C-alpha positions in Angstrom: 28.2 -2.7 -17.1 24.4 -2.9 -16.8 23.6 -3.0 -13.1 20.7 -5.3 -12.2 19.1 -3.3 -9.3 19.3 0.1 -11.2 17.9 -1.5 -14.3 15.0 -3.1 -12.4 14.1 0.2 -10.7 14.2 2.0 -14.1 12.1 -0.7 -15.8 9.4 -0.5 -13.2 9.3 3.3 -13.3 9.2 3.2 -17.1 6.3 0.8 -17.2 4.3 2.9 -14.8 5.0 6.2 -16.4 3.7 4.9 -19.8 0.3 3.8 -18.5 -2.7 6.0 -19.5 -4.4 5.6 -16.1 -1.3 7.2 -14.5 -1.0 10.1 -16.9 -0.2 13.4 -15.2 0.8 11.7 -11.9 4.4 12.7 -11.0 7.0 9.9 -10.5 10.2 9.9 -8.6 13.0 7.4 -8.3 14.6 7.0 -4.9 18.1 7.8 -6.0 19.2 11.3 -5.4 20.5 13.0 -2.3 17.8 15.7 -2.4 15.0 13.1 -2.7 13.1 14.2 0.5 13.1 17.8 -0.6 11.9 16.9 -4.1 9.1 14.6 -2.8 7.9 17.2 -0.3 7.9 19.9 -3.0 5.9 17.7 -5.5 3.3 16.7 -2.9 2.9 20.1 -1.2 3.1 22.4 -4.2 2.1 20.1 -7.1 -1.0 18.0 -7.5 -0.8 16.7 -4.0 0.1 13.1 -4.9 3.2 11.4 -6.1 4.4 7.8 -7.0 7.9 6.9 -5.8 9.7 3.8 -7.2 12.0 2.8 -4.3 15.3 1.1 -4.7 14.9 -2.7 -5.0 16.6 -4.7 -2.3 17.6 -8.3 -2.0 15.9 -10.3 0.8 17.2 -13.8 0.1 20.1 -15.3 -1.7 20.3 -18.8 -3.1 23.7 -19.8 -1.7 24.1 -23.0 -3.6 23.3 -21.6 -7.1 26.1 -20.7 -9.5 26.7 -16.9 -9.8 24.9 -14.5 -7.6 21.4 -15.8 -7.4 18.8 -13.7 -5.5 15.8 -15.9 -4.6 13.9 -12.9 -3.4 14.3 -9.2 -4.4 11.7 -6.8 -3.0 10.7 -3.9 -5.2 8.6 -1.3 -3.4 6.4 1.4 -4.8 5.3 4.3 -2.5 2.3 6.5 -3.1 2.3 9.7 -1.2 -0.9 11.8 -1.1 -1.8 15.0 0.7 -5.6 14.6 0.7 -6.1 18.3 1.4 -4.0 19.3 -1.6 -4.7 16.5 -4.0 -6.1 17.9 -7.3 -5.1 15.0 -9.6 -8.4 13.3 -9.7 -6.8 10.1 -8.3 -6.5 8.9 -4.8 -3.7 6.9 -3.1 -6.1 3.9 -2.8 -7.0 4.1 -6.5 -3.4 4.4 -7.6 -2.4 1.4 -5.4 -4.9 -0.7 -7.2 -3.9 0.5 -10.7 -0.2 0.0 -9.9 -0.9 -3.5 -8.5 -2.7 -4.4 -11.7 0.1 -3.1 -13.8 3.0 -4.7 -12.0 1.6 -8.0 -10.6 2.8 -10.9 -12.9 4.7 -8.6 -15.2 8.2 -9.6 -16.2 10.6 -6.6 -16.3 12.7 -6.5 -19.5 15.9 -6.9 -17.5 18.2 -9.8 -18.7 19.0 -11.1 -15.2 15.3 -11.4 -14.1 14.2 -15.0 -13.6 10.5 -14.5 -12.8 7.7 -12.1 -13.0 7.1 -9.4 -10.4 4.4 -10.5 -8.0 2.7 -8.8 -5.0 4.0 -10.2 -1.8 1.8 -13.0 -0.5 1.5 -11.5 3.0 0.8 -7.8 3.5 1.3 -6.7 -0.1 0.2 -3.1 0.8 1.3 -1.2 3.9 -0.7 1.9 4.7 0.1 4.9 6.9 -3.1 7.1 6.9 -1.5 10.2 8.3 -2.2 9.9 12.0 1.1 11.6 12.7 0.8 14.1 9.8 -2.7 15.4 9.2 -4.1 14.7 5.8 -1.2 12.5 4.5 -1.8 9.0 3.1 1.2 6.8 2.2 0.7 3.4 0.6 3.7 1.1 0.2 3.2 -1.7 -2.3 5.7 -4.6 -2.1 6.5 -6.9 -5.1 9.0 -9.7 -5.3 11.1 -11.0 -8.2 14.0 -13.3 -8.6 17.2 -12.7 -10.4 20.6 -14.3 -11.2 23.6 -12.3 -11.9 26.4 -14.0 -13.9 29.7 -14.7 -12.4 32.2 -12.0 -13.3 35.7 -13.3 -14.1 38.5 -11.5 -12.3 40.6 -10.0 -15.1 43.1 -8.3 -12.8 
């Protein structure tokens, strides 16, 4: 069974990892139990910057539609940068723009997707500029998409 949310996350990561402007930038998918350790290792001992494709989450359900219809699914992408260690030649701000251009109005090749990904209309980027952790920038980009999952017949 192809799972919608896993397929959406993988499609976003695949699109970004293939883009020339992002070549050499490490990518992580927020899935594993050792995620925090892996992220910290990449940012602190790698190039000082990393892109994380977070797990997509449903925000709204269309309750009158047949099947399981999500009228709003939020897909977030996080950019974590240690400005003191960053040797990638890219900045978190620059990557936020590149990723926004690559994903805004792009339709993921996932069968259940009903619309293109679009940046959220209000506060599409959320930024933490390291006031609590010196030299750390974190940009969180929020995209929305809709999707309808087919009704599954109970065979048991």
